[in-house]
C-alpha positions as CSV (number, residue, x, y, z in Angstrom):
1,M,16.5,-33.4,-3.1
2,A,19.3,-31.5,-4.9
3,E,21.0,-28.7,-3.1
4,L,19.2,-25.4,-3.7
5,S,21.1,-22.6,-5.5
6,R,21.8,-19.3,-3.8
7,A,19.0,-17.8,-5.7
8,Q,16.6,-20.5,-4.8
9,R,17.7,-20.1,-1.1
10,R,17.0,-16.4,-1.4
11,A,13.5,-17.1,-2.9
12,R,13.0,-19.6,0.0
13,R,13.7,-16.9,2.6
14,R,11.4,-14.4,0.8
15,W,8.7,-17.0,0.6
16,Y,9.0,-17.6,4.4
17,L,8.9,-13.9,5.2
18,F,5.9,-13.4,2.8
19,R,3.9,-16.2,4.4
20,H,4.8,-15.0,7.9
21,E,3.4,-11.6,7.1
22,I,0.1,-13.2,5.8
23,W,0.0,-15.3,9.0
24,R,0.5,-12.3,11.2
25,S,-2.1,-10.2,9.2
26,G,-4.9,-12.6,10.3
27,L,-5.8,-13.6,6.8
28,S,-5.2,-17.3,7.3
29,S,-8.5,-18.5,8.5
30,S,-11.7,-19.7,6.9
31,S,-11.4,-19.8,3.2
32,L,-9.6,-22.5,1.2
33,S,-7.4,-20.3,-0.7
34,R,-6.1,-18.5,2.5
35,R,-5.4,-21.9,4.1
36,L,-3.7,-23.0,0.9
37,I,-1.3,-20.0,1.0
38,V,-0.3,-20.5,4.6
39,G,-0.5,-24.2,4.2
40,V,2.3,-24.8,1.8
41,I,5.1,-24.5,4.4
42,P,4.3,-23.8,8.0
43,P,5.8,-20.5,9.1
44,I,8.0,-22.1,11.8
45,P,8.9,-19.4,14.4
46,V,12.5,-20.6,14.7
47,V,13.1,-20.4,11.0
48,I,11.3,-17.0,10.7
49,A,13.4,-15.5,13.5
50,L,16.5,-16.7,11.9
51,V,15.6,-15.3,8.5
52,D,14.6,-12.0,10.1
53,R,18.1,-11.7,11.6
54,L,19.8,-12.8,8.2
55,R,17.7,-10.7,6.0
56,P,15.4,-8.1,7.9
57,T,12.2,-7.1,6.2
58,T,12.4,-3.4,5.1
59,R,9.3,-1.4,5.8
60,T,8.6,2.0,4.2
61,A,6.3,4.6,5.7
62,R,3.2,3.6,3.7
63,T,-0.2,2.3,4.7
64,S,-2.3,-0.5,3.2
65,T,-6.1,-0.6,2.9
66,P,-7.9,-4.0,2.4
67,I,-10.5,-3.6,-0.3
68,S,-13.6,-5.8,0.0
69,P,-15.3,-7.1,-3.3
70,S,-18.7,-5.8,-1.9
71,A,-17.3,-2.4,-1.1
72,P,-16.7,0.6,-3.7
73,F,-13.5,-0.2,-5.5
74,P,-10.8,1.0,-5.2
75,S,-11.6,2.6,-1.9
76,G,-10.3,6.0,-0.9
77,T,-10.0,9.2,-2.8
78,A,-6.9,8.9,-4.8
79,T,-8.0,8.9,-8.5
80,T,-4.6,8.0,-9.7
81,H,-5.3,4.4,-8.9
82,R,-8.5,4.4,-11.0
83,D,-6.5,6.1,-13.8
84,E,-4.0,3.2,-13.5
85,V,-6.7,0.6,-14.0
86,A,-8.1,2.6,-17.0
87,D,-4.5,2.7,-18.5
88,I,-4.1,-1.1,-18.2
89,I,-7.4,-1.7,-19.8
90,T,-6.7,0.8,-22.6
91,H,-3.3,-0.6,-23.4
92,G,-4.1,-4.3,-22.7
93,A,-7.6,-4.8,-24.0
94,A,-7.8,-7.8,-26.3
95,F,-10.1,-8.2,-29.3
96,S,-11.5,-11.2,-30.9
97,R,-11.3,-11.6,-34.7
98,P,-13.2,-14.1,-36.7
99,R,-10.8,-16.4,-38.3
100,T,-10.8,-16.9,-42.0
101,D,-8.7,-20.1,-41.7
102,S,-9.4,-23.3,-39.8
103,P,-6.2,-24.3,-38.1
104,R,-5.8,-27.9,-36.9
105,V,-6.1,-27.9,-33.1
106,S,-4.3,-30.6,-30.9
107,I,-6.0,-31.0,-27.6
108,V,-3.8,-32.6,-25.0
109,I,-5.5,-34.1,-22.0
110,P,-3.1,-35.6,-19.2
111,T,-4.5,-38.3,-17.0
112,R,-3.7,-41.2,-14.7
113,D,-6.7,-43.4,-14.2
114,R,-9.6,-41.2,-12.8
115,L,-11.7,-42.6,-15.8
116,D,-14.8,-40.9,-14.3
117,L,-13.2,-37.4,-14.8
118,L,-11.7,-38.3,-18.3
119,R,-15.1,-39.7,-19.6
120,A,-16.9,-36.5,-18.4
121,C,-14.3,-34.3,-20.1
122,L,-14.4,-36.2,-23.2
123,S,-18.1,-36.4,-23.4
124,S,-18.4,-32.7,-23.0
125,L,-15.8,-32.2,-25.7
126,D,-18.3,-33.9,-28.1
127,T,-20.3,-30.8,-28.0
128,T,-17.6,-28.6,-29.4
129,S,-18.7,-26.9,-32.6
130,Y,-15.1,-26.5,-34.0
131,E,-14.3,-29.5,-36.1
132,H,-10.6,-29.4,-37.3
133,L,-9.2,-30.9,-34.2
134,E,-7.6,-34.0,-32.7
135,I,-7.7,-35.2,-29.0
136,V,-4.6,-36.8,-27.5
137,I,-4.7,-38.4,-24.2
138,A,-1.4,-38.4,-22.3
139,D,-1.3,-41.4,-20.1
140,N,0.8,-41.1,-17.0
141,D,1.0,-44.8,-15.8
142,S,-2.8,-45.7,-15.5
143,V,-3.2,-49.1,-14.0
144,E,-6.9,-49.6,-13.3
145,P,-8.5,-52.3,-15.6
146,D,-11.4,-50.1,-16.5
147,T,-9.1,-47.3,-17.6
148,L,-6.9,-49.7,-19.7
149,A,-9.9,-51.1,-21.3
150,F,-11.2,-47.6,-22.2
151,F,-7.8,-46.9,-23.7
152,A,-8.0,-49.9,-25.9
153,T,-11.3,-48.9,-27.5
154,T,-11.3,-45.0,-27.5
155,P,-11.0,-43.4,-31.0
156,H,-8.7,-40.9,-29.5
157,R,-4.9,-41.3,-29.6
158,V,-3.3,-42.4,-26.3
159,V,0.3,-41.4,-25.8
160,P,2.2,-42.9,-23.0
161,A,4.0,-40.5,-20.7
162,P,5.4,-42.9,-17.9
163,G,7.2,-42.0,-14.8
164,D,6.6,-40.0,-11.7
165,F,4.1,-37.2,-12.0
166,N,5.6,-34.3,-13.8
167,Y,2.9,-32.3,-15.5
168,A,5.4,-30.4,-17.8
169,R,7.1,-33.6,-18.9
170,I,3.7,-35.3,-19.5
171,V,2.3,-32.5,-21.7
172,N,5.8,-32.0,-23.5
173,T,5.7,-35.8,-24.3
174,A,2.3,-35.7,-25.8
175,V,2.7,-32.4,-27.7
176,A,5.8,-33.8,-29.4
177,Q,3.6,-36.3,-31.0
178,T,1.0,-33.9,-32.4
179,S,1.0,-31.6,-35.5
180,G,-1.7,-29.2,-34.8
181,E,-1.0,-25.4,-35.5
182,V,-2.6,-24.7,-32.2
183,I,-2.0,-26.7,-29.0
184,V,-4.7,-26.8,-26.2
185,T,-3.7,-28.0,-22.8
186,L,-6.8,-29.3,-21.1
187,N,-7.0,-30.9,-17.7
188,N,-9.1,-34.1,-17.3
189,D,-11.3,-32.4,-14.7
190,V,-12.5,-29.5,-17.0
191,V,-16.0,-29.9,-18.4
192,I,-16.9,-28.0,-21.6
193,T,-20.1,-26.0,-21.1
194,D,-20.0,-23.8,-24.3
195,P,-20.0,-25.5,-27.8
196,T,-18.3,-22.4,-29.2
197,W,-15.4,-22.3,-26.6
198,L,-12.7,-23.4,-29.0
199,T,-13.9,-21.1,-31.9
200,R,-13.9,-18.1,-29.6
201,M,-10.6,-18.7,-28.0
202,L,-8.9,-19.1,-31.4
203,S,-10.4,-15.8,-32.4
204,Y,-8.1,-14.1,-29.9
205,L,-5.0,-16.0,-31.2
206,H,-3.8,-13.3,-33.7
207,D,-1.1,-10.7,-34.3
208,D,1.4,-11.0,-31.3
209,V,-0.9,-13.0,-29.0
210,G,0.6,-16.5,-28.4
211,V,-1.2,-17.8,-25.4
212,V,-5.0,-17.6,-24.8
213,G,-6.8,-18.6,-21.5
214,C,-10.5,-18.7,-20.6
215,A,-12.6,-18.1,-17.5
216,L,-13.1,-21.0,-15.3
217,V,-15.7,-21.6,-12.6
218,E,-16.0,-24.3,-9.8
219,P,-18.8,-26.9,-10.2
220,S,-20.7,-24.8,-7.7
221,G,-20.5,-21.8,-10.1
222,E,-18.1,-19.9,-7.9
223,S,-15.5,-18.0,-9.9
224,Q,-12.0,-19.7,-10.0
225,H,-9.9,-18.1,-12.7
226,L,-10.0,-14.9,-14.6
227,G,-6.4,-14.6,-15.3
228,I,-3.4,-14.7,-13.0
229,A,-1.9,-11.6,-11.4
230,I,1.6,-11.6,-9.9
231,A,1.0,-9.3,-7.0
232,P,3.4,-10.0,-5.5
233,Y,2.9,-13.8,-5.7
234,P,0.9,-15.5,-8.6
235,Q,-2.8,-15.8,-7.8
236,H,-5.9,-16.2,-9.7
237,L,-8.3,-13.3,-10.1
238,R,-11.7,-14.6,-8.9
239,A,-14.7,-12.4,-9.4
240,G,-16.7,-11.8,-6.2
241,I,-13.9,-13.3,-4.1
242,N,-10.7,-11.1,-4.4
243,I,-12.1,-8.7,-6.9
244,P,-15.6,-7.3,-7.4
245,V,-17.8,-9.2,-10.0
246,N,-18.1,-6.3,-12.4
247,H,-14.5,-4.9,-12.2
248,P,-13.1,-4.2,-15.7
249,L,-10.0,-6.2,-14.8
250,V,-12.2,-9.4,-14.9
251,T,-14.9,-8.5,-17.3
252,T,-12.6,-7.2,-20.1
253,P,-10.9,-9.7,-22.4
254,R,-7.3,-8.3,-21.9
255,R,-3.6,-9.1,-21.7
256,V,-2.4,-10.6,-18.4
257,A,0.8,-11.8,-16.9
258,A,-0.4,-15.4,-17.1
259,V,-3.3,-18.0,-17.3
260,T,-3.8,-21.3,-15.9
261,G,-2.8,-24.4,-18.0
262,A,-6.1,-26.1,-17.1
263,C,-7.3,-24.8,-20.4
264,T,-4.9,-22.9,-22.5
265,A,-4.6,-22.5,-26.3
266,I,-0.9,-21.9,-27.5
267,S,0.1,-21.3,-31.0
268,R,2.6,-23.8,-32.3
269,T,4.9,-21.0,-33.2
270,T,5.0,-19.8,-29.6
271,W,5.4,-23.4,-28.3
272,N,8.4,-24.0,-30.4
273,A,9.9,-20.7,-29.8
274,I,9.9,-21.2,-26.0
275,G,10.6,-25.0,-26.0
276,G,7.4,-26.0,-24.4
277,L,7.0,-26.3,-20.5
278,D,10.0,-26.1,-18.2
279,E,10.2,-29.6,-16.8
280,N,12.2,-28.3,-13.8
281,L,8.8,-27.1,-12.5
282,R,7.1,-30.5,-12.2
283,V,3.7,-29.6,-10.6
284,V,3.1,-26.0,-10.2
285,H,3.9,-22.7,-11.9
286,N,5.0,-24.4,-15.2
287,D,1.9,-22.7,-16.8
288,V,2.9,-19.3,-15.3
289,D,6.4,-19.8,-16.3
290,M,5.4,-20.6,-19.9
291,C,3.3,-17.4,-20.1
292,L,6.2,-15.3,-18.7
293,R,8.7,-16.9,-21.2
294,A,6.3,-16.4,-24.1
295,Q,6.1,-12.7,-23.3
296,A,9.8,-12.4,-22.9
297,S,9.9,-13.8,-26.5
298,G,7.5,-11.2,-27.8
299,F,4.2,-13.3,-27.5
300,A,1.3,-11.8,-25.4
301,T,-1.0,-13.8,-23.1
302,V,-4.7,-13.1,-23.2
303,I,-7.6,-14.0,-20.9
304,A,-10.8,-14.5,-22.9
305,T,-13.2,-13.5,-20.1
306,D,-16.2,-14.2,-22.3
307,V,-15.3,-18.0,-22.6
308,V,-16.5,-19.8,-19.4
309,L,-15.9,-23.5,-18.7
310,Q,-16.2,-25.5,-15.5
311,H,-13.2,-26.9,-13.7
312,A,-13.1,-29.1,-10.6
313,E,-9.6,-27.8,-9.6
314,S,-7.1,-30.3,-8.4
315,S,-9.4,-33.4,-8.7
316,S,-6.5,-35.3,-10.2
317,R,-3.4,-34.3,-8.5
318,G,-5.0,-33.2,-5.2
319,A,-3.3,-30.5,-3.3
320,L,0.3,-31.5,-4.3
321,T,2.4,-28.3,-4.3
322,P,6.2,-29.1,-4.0
323,P,8.2,-26.4,-2.3
324,P,11.1,-26.9,-4.8
325,D,8.9,-25.7,-7.6
326,I,8.0,-22.7,-5.7
327,F,11.5,-21.8,-5.0
328,T,12.8,-22.6,-8.4
329,F,10.0,-20.5,-10.0
330,M,10.6,-17.7,-7.5
331,A,14.3,-17.5,-8.2
332,K,14.0,-17.7,-11.9
333,W,11.8,-14.7,-12.0
334,D,12.9,-12.9,-8.9
335,I,9.3,-13.1,-7.5
336,L,8.8,-10.9,-4.3
337,G,11.9,-9.1,-5.7
338,S,12.3,-7.1,-8.9
339,Y,9.4,-8.7,-10.8
340,R,6.5,-6.4,-11.6
341,D,3.3,-7.5,-13.3
342,P,2.7,-5.1,-16.1
343,W,-1.0,-5.9,-16.4
344,F,-2.1,-5.4,-12.7
345,P,-2.0,-2.1,-10.8
346,A,1.4,-1.6,-9.2
347,H,-0.2,-0.4,-5.8
348,W,-2.3,-3.4,-5.3
349,R,-1.3,-6.6,-3.4
350,I,-3.3,-9.8,-3.3
351,I,-3.0,-11.3,0.2
352,G,-5.2,-14.3,0.8
353,D,-8.7,-13.4,-0.6
354,Q,-8.1,-9.6,-0.1
355,I,-6.6,-7.1,-2.4
356,H,-4.8,-4.5,-0.4
357,W,-4.2,-1.0,-1.8
358,Y,-0.9,0.5,-0.9
359,E,-0.3,4.2,-0.7
360,P,2.8,5.1,-2.5
């Protein structure tokens, strides 16, 4: 692995400290998402002790209150926090607008074998009511005979994207061979459950909006994604898990810091302006980075909470989460440092499956 830059080393130290605080808080047990956070890199005591000496954690005189999704939200009596949410909704609310045009849409589906997932995804796409589209399969070195036989007979275009798994490169390779005015990245483990999904996502893609995501649920029906908040580390907002089911931050179509690339519509203008996905982020955070770069270029990201699809998350790549991706992303955007999510309350922190409310 190439030597990390100073910024990446600083990001790594911050990540160790952040994980150490989660570990000490006792939020690392039971749920999958909590285990995932503390499971990326073990909080090795020797390393943590060394980092604490090199870069002590500063703590101000403030208190934090964990907020339960089943409790009144936010808890406490400070109305300024409620006002902050109202302000975010007022200034960030997104509105659908029926389109008078019918832009060509290029749907890009990365895959490596897993024909079972791909067939289910493509079969569900057949129900889509929007007709002006093409489906492009980005093949990352599939080898199974059944998959190759399917590729030889499918009516959809198959674009080779060989080499070690690099999601950003695979998608970039396929998108370069499409011509749609709108690009949709779609994971092969997504199942379309709403025939109008694409028409409704396109209805949000107007004015300065360049990226649109949608709500995703697990096959069990459990909430998986209603936008991504960076508070202070990128995490999915999940109704009934880390935020109440009926909270306006997850019921209102609105601007957010980022959305997952599992199902994302991007205008070709936005895609060309930012140069596609950053291939230095091979597996994780390339979608978040894309949204942040789009916003830096003047294109907003919106979560269409009224469009709901099913996603069996990580069915293809598993739990692969390379630390270099984490450190590169954190260093690039100064995560856990100066970065502040403009579309999430400034005094809330998502730790594991809980939101903590910090008194200023």
